[in-house]
mmCIF file of the N, C-alpha and C atoms, coordinates in Angstrom:
data_MODEL
# 
_entry.id   MODEL 
# 
loop_
_atom_site.group_PDB 
_atom_site.id 
_atom_site.type_symbol 
_atom_site.label_atom_id 
_atom_site.label_alt_id 
_atom_site.label_comp_id 
_atom_site.label_asym_id 
_atom_site.label_entity_id 
_atom_site.label_seq_id 
_atom_site.pdbx_PDB_ins_code 
_atom_site.Cartn_x 
_atom_site.Cartn_y 
_atom_site.Cartn_z 
_atom_site.occupancy 
_atom_site.B_iso_or_equiv 
_atom_site.pdbx_formal_charge 
_atom_site.auth_seq_id 
_atom_site.auth_comp_id 
_atom_site.auth_asym_id 
_atom_site.auth_atom_id 
_atom_site.pdbx_PDB_model_num 
ATOM 1   N N  . UNK A 1 1  ? 10.830 -2.706  -9.020  1.00 0.00 ? 1  UNK A N  1 
ATOM 2   C CA . UNK A 1 1  ? 11.445 -4.016  -9.077  1.00 0.00 ? 1  UNK A CA 1 
ATOM 3   C C  . UNK A 1 1  ? 10.447 -5.075  -9.530  1.00 0.00 ? 1  UNK A C  1 
ATOM 4   N N  . UNK A 1 2  ? 9.241  -4.983  -9.008  1.00 0.00 ? 2  UNK A N  1 
ATOM 5   C CA . UNK A 1 2  ? 8.222  -5.962  -9.406  1.00 0.00 ? 2  UNK A CA 1 
ATOM 6   C C  . UNK A 1 2  ? 7.933  -5.888  -10.897 1.00 0.00 ? 2  UNK A C  1 
ATOM 7   N N  . UNK A 1 3  ? 7.926  -4.675  -11.433 1.00 0.00 ? 3  UNK A N  1 
ATOM 8   C CA . UNK A 1 3  ? 7.676  -4.511  -12.870 1.00 0.00 ? 3  UNK A CA 1 
ATOM 9   C C  . UNK A 1 3  ? 8.757  -5.173  -13.719 1.00 0.00 ? 3  UNK A C  1 
ATOM 10  N N  . UNK A 1 4  ? 9.951  -5.316  -13.157 1.00 0.00 ? 4  UNK A N  1 
ATOM 11  C CA . UNK A 1 4  ? 11.045 -5.976  -13.874 1.00 0.00 ? 4  UNK A CA 1 
ATOM 12  C C  . UNK A 1 4  ? 11.073 -7.477  -13.619 1.00 0.00 ? 4  UNK A C  1 
ATOM 13  N N  . UNK A 1 5  ? 10.096 -7.990  -12.852 1.00 0.00 ? 5  UNK A N  1 
ATOM 14  C CA . UNK A 1 5  ? 10.034 -9.408  -12.539 1.00 0.00 ? 5  UNK A CA 1 
ATOM 15  C C  . UNK A 1 5  ? 10.928 -9.820  -11.389 1.00 0.00 ? 5  UNK A C  1 
ATOM 16  N N  . UNK A 1 6  ? 11.429 -8.851  -10.638 1.00 0.00 ? 6  UNK A N  1 
ATOM 17  C CA . UNK A 1 6  ? 12.310 -9.134  -9.508  1.00 0.00 ? 6  UNK A CA 1 
ATOM 18  C C  . UNK A 1 6  ? 11.501 -9.220  -8.221  1.00 0.00 ? 6  UNK A C  1 
ATOM 19  N N  . UNK A 1 7  ? 11.972 -10.030 -7.299  1.00 0.00 ? 7  UNK A N  1 
ATOM 20  C CA . UNK A 1 7  ? 11.352 -10.156 -5.987  1.00 0.00 ? 7  UNK A CA 1 
ATOM 21  C C  . UNK A 1 7  ? 12.191 -9.370  -4.978  1.00 0.00 ? 7  UNK A C  1 
ATOM 22  N N  . UNK A 1 8  ? 11.672 -8.280  -4.459  1.00 0.00 ? 8  UNK A N  1 
ATOM 23  C CA . UNK A 1 8  ? 12.470 -7.395  -3.607  1.00 0.00 ? 8  UNK A CA 1 
ATOM 24  C C  . UNK A 1 8  ? 12.508 -7.764  -2.129  1.00 0.00 ? 8  UNK A C  1 
ATOM 25  N N  . UNK A 1 9  ? 12.021 -8.945  -1.758  1.00 0.00 ? 9  UNK A N  1 
ATOM 26  C CA . UNK A 1 9  ? 11.898 -9.296  -0.342  1.00 0.00 ? 9  UNK A CA 1 
ATOM 27  C C  . UNK A 1 9  ? 13.223 -9.134  0.402   1.00 0.00 ? 9  UNK A C  1 
ATOM 28  N N  . UNK A 1 10 ? 14.301 -9.661  -0.150  1.00 0.00 ? 10 UNK A N  1 
ATOM 29  C CA . UNK A 1 10 ? 15.576 -9.605  0.569   1.00 0.00 ? 10 UNK A CA 1 
ATOM 30  C C  . UNK A 1 10 ? 16.097 -8.181  0.703   1.00 0.00 ? 10 UNK A C  1 
ATOM 31  N N  . UNK A 1 11 ? 15.899 -7.372  -0.318  1.00 0.00 ? 11 UNK A N  1 
ATOM 32  C CA . UNK A 1 11 ? 16.327 -5.970  -0.235  1.00 0.00 ? 11 UNK A CA 1 
ATOM 33  C C  . UNK A 1 11 ? 15.499 -5.208  0.795   1.00 0.00 ? 11 UNK A C  1 
ATOM 34  N N  . UNK A 1 12 ? 14.204 -5.462  0.815   1.00 0.00 ? 12 UNK A N  1 
ATOM 35  C CA . UNK A 1 12 ? 13.344 -4.782  1.791   1.00 0.00 ? 12 UNK A CA 1 
ATOM 36  C C  . UNK A 1 12 ? 13.719 -5.206  3.204   1.00 0.00 ? 12 UNK A C  1 
ATOM 37  N N  . UNK A 1 13 ? 13.922 -6.509  3.424   1.00 0.00 ? 13 UNK A N  1 
ATOM 38  C CA . UNK A 1 13 ? 14.310 -6.979  4.759   1.00 0.00 ? 13 UNK A CA 1 
ATOM 39  C C  . UNK A 1 13 ? 15.639 -6.378  5.192   1.00 0.00 ? 13 UNK A C  1 
ATOM 40  N N  . UNK A 1 14 ? 16.589 -6.274  4.285   1.00 0.00 ? 14 UNK A N  1 
ATOM 41  C CA . UNK A 1 14 ? 17.882 -5.663  4.621   1.00 0.00 ? 14 UNK A CA 1 
ATOM 42  C C  . UNK A 1 14 ? 17.692 -4.197  5.014   1.00 0.00 ? 14 UNK A C  1 
ATOM 43  N N  . UNK A 1 15 ? 16.841 -3.484  4.299   1.00 0.00 ? 15 UNK A N  1 
ATOM 44  C CA . UNK A 1 15 ? 16.589 -2.074  4.611   1.00 0.00 ? 15 UNK A CA 1 
ATOM 45  C C  . UNK A 1 15 ? 15.875 -1.930  5.956   1.00 0.00 ? 15 UNK A C  1 
ATOM 46  N N  . UNK A 1 16 ? 14.939 -2.826  6.226   1.00 0.00 ? 16 UNK A N  1 
ATOM 47  C CA . UNK A 1 16 ? 14.215 -2.776  7.500   1.00 0.00 ? 16 UNK A CA 1 
ATOM 48  C C  . UNK A 1 16 ? 15.165 -2.992  8.669   1.00 0.00 ? 16 UNK A C  1 
ATOM 49  N N  . UNK A 1 17 ? 16.085 -3.931  8.516   1.00 0.00 ? 17 UNK A N  1 
ATOM 50  C CA . UNK A 1 17 ? 17.027 -4.241  9.597   1.00 0.00 ? 17 UNK A CA 1 
ATOM 51  C C  . UNK A 1 17 ? 17.979 -3.079  9.885   1.00 0.00 ? 17 UNK A C  1 
ATOM 52  N N  . UNK A 1 18 ? 18.135 -2.151  8.952   1.00 0.00 ? 18 UNK A N  1 
ATOM 53  C CA . UNK A 1 18 ? 19.008 -0.992  9.145   1.00 0.00 ? 18 UNK A CA 1 
ATOM 54  C C  . UNK A 1 18 ? 18.287 0.197   9.776   1.00 0.00 ? 18 UNK A C  1 
ATOM 55  N N  . UNK A 1 19 ? 16.974 0.079   9.983   1.00 0.00 ? 19 UNK A N  1 
ATOM 56  C CA . UNK A 1 19 ? 16.207 1.202   10.509  1.00 0.00 ? 19 UNK A CA 1 
ATOM 57  C C  . UNK A 1 19 ? 16.670 1.591   11.900  1.00 0.00 ? 19 UNK A C  1 
ATOM 58  N N  . UNK A 1 20 ? 16.798 2.895   12.102  1.00 0.00 ? 20 UNK A N  1 
ATOM 59  C CA . UNK A 1 20 ? 17.057 3.419   13.432  1.00 0.00 ? 20 UNK A CA 1 
ATOM 60  C C  . UNK A 1 20 ? 15.750 3.464   14.214  1.00 0.00 ? 20 UNK A C  1 
ATOM 61  N N  . UNK A 1 21 ? 15.844 3.727   15.494  1.00 0.00 ? 21 UNK A N  1 
ATOM 62  C CA . UNK A 1 21 ? 14.669 3.733   16.353  1.00 0.00 ? 21 UNK A CA 1 
ATOM 63  C C  . UNK A 1 21 ? 13.607 4.742   15.978  1.00 0.00 ? 21 UNK A C  1 
ATOM 64  N N  . UNK A 1 22 ? 13.988 5.814   15.295  1.00 0.00 ? 22 UNK A N  1 
ATOM 65  C CA . UNK A 1 22 ? 13.027 6.849   14.925  1.00 0.00 ? 22 UNK A CA 1 
ATOM 66  C C  . UNK A 1 22 ? 12.786 6.906   13.416  1.00 0.00 ? 22 UNK A C  1 
ATOM 67  N N  . UNK A 1 23 ? 13.209 5.868   12.693  1.00 0.00 ? 23 UNK A N  1 
ATOM 68  C CA . UNK A 1 23 ? 13.063 5.854   11.238  1.00 0.00 ? 23 UNK A CA 1 
ATOM 69  C C  . UNK A 1 23 ? 11.904 4.970   10.799  1.00 0.00 ? 23 UNK A C  1 
ATOM 70  N N  . UNK A 1 24 ? 11.335 5.303   9.647   1.00 0.00 ? 24 UNK A N  1 
ATOM 71  C CA . UNK A 1 24 ? 10.243 4.542   9.040   1.00 0.00 ? 24 UNK A CA 1 
ATOM 72  C C  . UNK A 1 24 ? 10.611 4.275   7.589   1.00 0.00 ? 24 UNK A C  1 
ATOM 73  N N  . UNK A 1 25 ? 10.410 3.039   7.162   1.00 0.00 ? 25 UNK A N  1 
ATOM 74  C CA . UNK A 1 25 ? 10.623 2.670   5.766   1.00 0.00 ? 25 UNK A CA 1 
ATOM 75  C C  . UNK A 1 25 ? 9.267  2.581   5.082   1.00 0.00 ? 25 UNK A C  1 
ATOM 76  N N  . UNK A 1 26 ? 9.132  3.234   3.942   1.00 0.00 ? 26 UNK A N  1 
ATOM 77  C CA . UNK A 1 26 ? 7.907  3.178   3.151   1.00 0.00 ? 26 UNK A CA 1 
ATOM 78  C C  . UNK A 1 26 ? 8.194  2.402   1.868   1.00 0.00 ? 26 UNK A C  1 
ATOM 79  N N  . UNK A 1 27 ? 7.345  1.425   1.576   1.00 0.00 ? 27 UNK A N  1 
ATOM 80  C CA . UNK A 1 27 ? 7.421  0.771   0.276   1.00 0.00 ? 27 UNK A CA 1 
ATOM 81  C C  . UNK A 1 27 ? 6.074  0.937   -0.407  1.00 0.00 ? 27 UNK A C  1 
ATOM 82  N N  . UNK A 1 28 ? 6.094  0.942   -1.719  1.00 0.00 ? 28 UNK A N  1 
ATOM 83  C CA . UNK A 1 28 ? 4.887  1.062   -2.527  1.00 0.00 ? 28 UNK A CA 1 
ATOM 84  C C  . UNK A 1 28 ? 4.730  -0.252  -3.279  1.00 0.00 ? 28 UNK A C  1 
ATOM 85  N N  . UNK A 1 29 ? 3.567  -0.868  -3.151  1.00 0.00 ? 29 UNK A N  1 
ATOM 86  C CA . UNK A 1 29 ? 3.337  -2.174  -3.775  1.00 0.00 ? 29 UNK A CA 1 
ATOM 87  C C  . UNK A 1 29 ? 1.968  -2.188  -4.451  1.00 0.00 ? 29 UNK A C  1 
ATOM 88  N N  . UNK A 1 30 ? 1.827  -3.018  -5.499  1.00 0.00 ? 30 UNK A N  1 
ATOM 89  C CA . UNK A 1 30 ? 0.533  -3.122  -6.179  1.00 0.00 ? 30 UNK A CA 1 
ATOM 90  C C  . UNK A 1 30 ? -0.425 -4.083  -5.486  1.00 0.00 ? 30 UNK A C  1 
ATOM 91  N N  . UNK A 1 31 ? -0.004 -4.666  -4.361  1.00 0.00 ? 31 UNK A N  1 
ATOM 92  C CA . UNK A 1 31 ? -0.819 -5.617  -3.596  1.00 0.00 ? 31 UNK A CA 1 
ATOM 93  C C  . UNK A 1 31 ? -0.314 -5.603  -2.165  1.00 0.00 ? 31 UNK A C  1 
ATOM 94  N N  . UNK A 1 32 ? -1.050 -6.236  -1.268  1.00 0.00 ? 32 UNK A N  1 
ATOM 95  C CA . UNK A 1 32 ? -0.592 -6.364  0.118   1.00 0.00 ? 32 UNK A CA 1 
ATOM 96  C C  . UNK A 1 32 ? 0.461  -7.467  0.156   1.00 0.00 ? 32 UNK A C  1 
ATOM 97  N N  . UNK A 1 33 ? 1.682  -7.149  0.533   1.00 0.00 ? 33 UNK A N  1 
ATOM 98  C CA . UNK A 1 33 ? 2.761  -8.146  0.521   1.00 0.00 ? 33 UNK A CA 1 
ATOM 99  C C  . UNK A 1 33 ? 2.730  -9.025  1.778   1.00 0.00 ? 33 UNK A C  1 
ATOM 100 N N  . UNK A 1 34 ? 1.751  -9.907  1.849   1.00 0.00 ? 34 UNK A N  1 
ATOM 101 C CA . UNK A 1 34 ? 1.506  -10.711 3.048   1.00 0.00 ? 34 UNK A CA 1 
ATOM 102 C C  . UNK A 1 34 ? 2.724  -11.494 3.536   1.00 0.00 ? 34 UNK A C  1 
ATOM 103 N N  . UNK A 1 35 ? 3.472  -12.205 2.679   1.00 0.00 ? 35 UNK A N  1 
ATOM 104 C CA . UNK A 1 35 ? 4.643  -12.928 3.198   1.00 0.00 ? 35 UNK A CA 1 
ATOM 105 C C  . UNK A 1 35 ? 5.675  -11.999 3.840   1.00 0.00 ? 35 UNK A C  1 
ATOM 106 N N  . UNK A 1 36 ? 5.865  -10.825 3.266   1.00 0.00 ? 36 UNK A N  1 
ATOM 107 C CA . UNK A 1 36 ? 6.788  -9.854  3.842   1.00 0.00 ? 36 UNK A CA 1 
ATOM 108 C C  . UNK A 1 36 ? 6.280  -9.373  5.200   1.00 0.00 ? 36 UNK A C  1 
ATOM 109 N N  . UNK A 1 37 ? 5.001  -9.114  5.302   1.00 0.00 ? 37 UNK A N  1 
ATOM 110 C CA . UNK A 1 37 ? 4.429  -8.676  6.575   1.00 0.00 ? 37 UNK A CA 1 
ATOM 111 C C  . UNK A 1 37 ? 4.590  -9.754  7.637   1.00 0.00 ? 37 UNK A C  1 
ATOM 112 N N  . UNK A 1 38 ? 4.327  -11.005 7.267   1.00 0.00 ? 38 UNK A N  1 
ATOM 113 C CA . UNK A 1 38 ? 4.494  -12.108 8.213   1.00 0.00 ? 38 UNK A CA 1 
ATOM 114 C C  . UNK A 1 38 ? 5.935  -12.202 8.701   1.00 0.00 ? 38 UNK A C  1 
ATOM 115 N N  . UNK A 1 39 ? 6.870  -12.063 7.791   1.00 0.00 ? 39 UNK A N  1 
ATOM 116 C CA . UNK A 1 39 ? 8.286  -12.151 8.161   1.00 0.00 ? 39 UNK A CA 1 
ATOM 117 C C  . UNK A 1 39 ? 8.682  -11.014 9.095   1.00 0.00 ? 39 UNK A C  1 
ATOM 118 N N  . UNK A 1 40 ? 8.238  -9.808  8.805   1.00 0.00 ? 40 UNK A N  1 
ATOM 119 C CA . UNK A 1 40 ? 8.612  -8.680  9.662   1.00 0.00 ? 40 UNK A CA 1 
ATOM 120 C C  . UNK A 1 40 ? 7.960  -8.790  11.043  1.00 0.00 ? 40 UNK A C  1 
ATOM 121 N N  . UNK A 1 41 ? 6.771  -9.369  11.114  1.00 0.00 ? 41 UNK A N  1 
ATOM 122 C CA . UNK A 1 41 ? 6.142  -9.603  12.421  1.00 0.00 ? 41 UNK A CA 1 
ATOM 123 C C  . UNK A 1 41 ? 7.000  -10.567 13.230  1.00 0.00 ? 41 UNK A C  1 
ATOM 124 N N  . UNK A 1 42 ? 7.479  -11.636 12.577  1.00 0.00 ? 42 UNK A N  1 
ATOM 125 C CA . UNK A 1 42 ? 8.315  -12.615 13.288  1.00 0.00 ? 42 UNK A CA 1 
ATOM 126 C C  . UNK A 1 42 ? 9.629  -11.990 13.765  1.00 0.00 ? 42 UNK A C  1 
ATOM 127 N N  . UNK A 1 43 ? 10.090 -10.949 13.091  1.00 0.00 ? 43 UNK A N  1 
ATOM 128 C CA . UNK A 1 43 ? 11.302 -10.227 13.491  1.00 0.00 ? 43 UNK A CA 1 
ATOM 129 C C  . UNK A 1 43 ? 10.992 -9.087  14.463  1.00 0.00 ? 43 UNK A C  1 
ATOM 130 N N  . UNK A 1 44 ? 9.725  -8.948  14.835  1.00 0.00 ? 44 UNK A N  1 
ATOM 131 C CA . UNK A 1 44 ? 9.224  -7.961  15.798  1.00 0.00 ? 44 UNK A CA 1 
ATOM 132 C C  . UNK A 1 44 ? 9.336  -6.516  15.322  1.00 0.00 ? 44 UNK A C  1 
ATOM 133 N N  . UNK A 1 45 ? 9.080  -6.319  14.038  1.00 0.00 ? 45 UNK A N  1 
ATOM 134 C CA . UNK A 1 45 ? 8.949  -4.970  13.494  1.00 0.00 ? 45 UNK A CA 1 
ATOM 135 C C  . UNK A 1 45 ? 7.468  -4.646  13.364  1.00 0.00 ? 45 UNK A C  1 
ATOM 136 N N  . UNK A 1 46 ? 7.142  -3.373  13.463  1.00 0.00 ? 46 UNK A N  1 
ATOM 137 C CA . UNK A 1 46 ? 5.760  -2.926  13.289  1.00 0.00 ? 46 UNK A CA 1 
ATOM 138 C C  . UNK A 1 46 ? 5.540  -2.557  11.833  1.00 0.00 ? 46 UNK A C  1 
ATOM 139 N N  . UNK A 1 47 ? 4.303  -2.664  11.400  1.00 0.00 ? 47 UNK A N  1 
ATOM 140 C CA . UNK A 1 47 ? 3.951  -2.210  10.051  1.00 0.00 ? 47 UNK A CA 1 
ATOM 141 C C  . UNK A 1 47 ? 2.524  -1.697  10.054  1.00 0.00 ? 47 UNK A C  1 
ATOM 142 N N  . UNK A 1 48 ? 2.223  -0.867  9.079   1.00 0.00 ? 48 UNK A N  1 
ATOM 143 C CA . UNK A 1 48 ? 0.860  -0.427  8.845   1.00 0.00 ? 48 UNK A CA 1 
ATOM 144 C C  . UNK A 1 48 ? 0.709  -0.138  7.358   1.00 0.00 ? 48 UNK A C  1 
ATOM 145 N N  . UNK A 1 49 ? -0.537 -0.157  6.900   1.00 0.00 ? 49 UNK A N  1 
ATOM 146 C CA . UNK A 1 49 ? -0.843 -0.033  5.473   1.00 0.00 ? 49 UNK A CA 1 
ATOM 147 C C  . UNK A 1 49 ? -1.695 1.191   5.212   1.00 0.00 ? 49 UNK A C  1 
ATOM 148 N N  . UNK A 1 50 ? -1.524 1.733   4.030   1.00 0.00 ? 50 UNK A N  1 
ATOM 149 C CA . UNK A 1 50 ? -2.374 2.811   3.535   1.00 0.00 ? 50 UNK A CA 1 
ATOM 150 C C  . UNK A 1 50 ? -2.758 2.439   2.104   1.00 0.00 ? 50 UNK A C  1 
ATOM 151 N N  . UNK A 1 51 ? -4.008 2.106   1.904   1.00 0.00 ? 51 UNK A N  1 
ATOM 152 C CA . UNK A 1 51 ? -4.481 1.731   0.572   1.00 0.00 ? 51 UNK A CA 1 
ATOM 153 C C  . UNK A 1 51 ? -4.790 3.000   -0.204  1.00 0.00 ? 51 UNK A C  1 
ATOM 154 N N  . UNK A 1 52 ? -4.000 3.268   -1.236  1.00 0.00 ? 52 UNK A N  1 
ATOM 155 C CA . UNK A 1 52 ? -4.188 4.464   -2.050  1.00 0.00 ? 52 UNK A CA 1 
ATOM 156 C C  . UNK A 1 52 ? -5.194 4.225   -3.172  1.00 0.00 ? 52 UNK A C  1 
ATOM 157 N N  . UNK A 1 53 ? -5.192 3.007   -3.719  1.00 0.00 ? 53 UNK A N  1 
ATOM 158 C CA . UNK A 1 53 ? -6.117 2.644   -4.787  1.00 0.00 ? 53 UNK A CA 1 
ATOM 159 C C  . UNK A 1 53 ? -6.166 1.119   -4.842  1.00 0.00 ? 53 UNK A C  1 
ATOM 160 N N  . UNK A 1 54 ? -6.906 0.579   -5.785  1.00 0.00 ? 54 UNK A N  1 
ATOM 161 C CA . UNK A 1 54 ? -6.976 -0.873  -5.941  1.00 0.00 ? 54 UNK A CA 1 
ATOM 162 C C  . UNK A 1 54 ? -5.622 -1.470  -6.328  1.00 0.00 ? 54 UNK A C  1 
ATOM 163 N N  . UNK A 1 55 ? -4.729 -0.656  -6.869  1.00 0.00 ? 55 UNK A N  1 
ATOM 164 C CA . UNK A 1 55 ? -3.442 -1.163  -7.349  1.00 0.00 ? 55 UNK A CA 1 
ATOM 165 C C  . UNK A 1 55 ? -2.243 -0.507  -6.673  1.00 0.00 ? 55 UNK A C  1 
ATOM 166 N N  . UNK A 1 56 ? -2.491 0.213   -5.589  1.00 0.00 ? 56 UNK A N  1 
ATOM 167 C CA . UNK A 1 56 ? -1.366 0.838   -4.892  1.00 0.00 ? 56 UNK A CA 1 
ATOM 168 C C  . UNK A 1 56 ? -1.584 0.831   -3.390  1.00 0.00 ? 56 UNK A C  1 
ATOM 169 N N  . UNK A 1 57 ? -0.634 0.193   -2.728  1.00 0.00 ? 57 UNK A N  1 
ATOM 170 C CA . UNK A 1 57 ? -0.613 0.162   -1.277  1.00 0.00 ? 57 UNK A CA 1 
ATOM 171 C C  . UNK A 1 57 ? 0.705  0.787   -0.821  1.00 0.00 ? 57 UNK A C  1 
ATOM 172 N N  . UNK A 1 58 ? 0.636  1.569   0.231   1.00 0.00 ? 58 UNK A N  1 
ATOM 173 C CA . UNK A 1 58 ? 1.832  2.086   0.880   1.00 0.00 ? 58 UNK A CA 1 
ATOM 174 C C  . UNK A 1 58 ? 1.971  1.269   2.165   1.00 0.00 ? 58 UNK A C  1 
ATOM 175 N N  . UNK A 1 59 ? 3.126  0.674   2.338   1.00 0.00 ? 59 UNK A N  1 
ATOM 176 C CA . UNK A 1 59 ? 3.386  -0.137  3.524   1.00 0.00 ? 59 UNK A CA 1 
ATOM 177 C C  . UNK A 1 59 ? 4.539  0.516   4.263   1.00 0.00 ? 59 UNK A C  1 
ATOM 178 N N  . UNK A 1 60 ? 4.333  0.712   5.561   1.00 0.00 ? 60 UNK A N  1 
ATOM 179 C CA . UNK A 1 60 ? 5.319  1.385   6.398   1.00 0.00 ? 60 UNK A CA 1 
ATOM 180 C C  . UNK A 1 60 ? 5.833  0.404   7.442   1.00 0.00 ? 60 UNK A C  1 
ATOM 181 N N  . UNK A 1 61 ? 7.139  0.467   7.694   1.00 0.00 ? 61 UNK A N  1 
ATOM 182 C CA . UNK A 1 61 ? 7.770  -0.409  8.670   1.00 0.00 ? 61 UNK A CA 1 
ATOM 183 C C  . UNK A 1 61 ? 8.568  0.423   9.672   1.00 0.00 ? 61 UNK A C  1 
ATOM 184 N N  . UNK A 1 62 ? 8.569  -0.027  10.926  1.00 0.00 ? 62 UNK A N  1 
ATOM 185 C CA . UNK A 1 62 ? 9.337  0.635   11.974  1.00 0.00 ? 62 UNK A CA 1 
ATOM 186 C C  . UNK A 1 62 ? 9.728  -0.409  13.013  1.00 0.00 ? 62 UNK A C  1 
ATOM 187 N N  . UNK A 1 63 ? 10.735 -0.055  13.818  1.00 0.00 ? 63 UNK A N  1 
ATOM 188 C CA . UNK A 1 63 ? 11.159 -0.956  14.897  1.00 0.00 ? 63 UNK A CA 1 
ATOM 189 C C  . UNK A 1 63 ? 10.098 -1.018  15.965  1.00 0.00 ? 63 UNK A C  1 
# 
């Protein structure tokens, strides 16, 4: 989505809100999506990061 110039924040937030108690959402981003992380913290979701390279981060979200 980012490559097409789209901002996926609303789609990611919608997907996070649908997570079951034992589910994890993984997103792949070319940077640390700080505003998204801040928003999910305010909604009391957990997240963690895995830096794969300088241009690839895996971000995981859970309830």
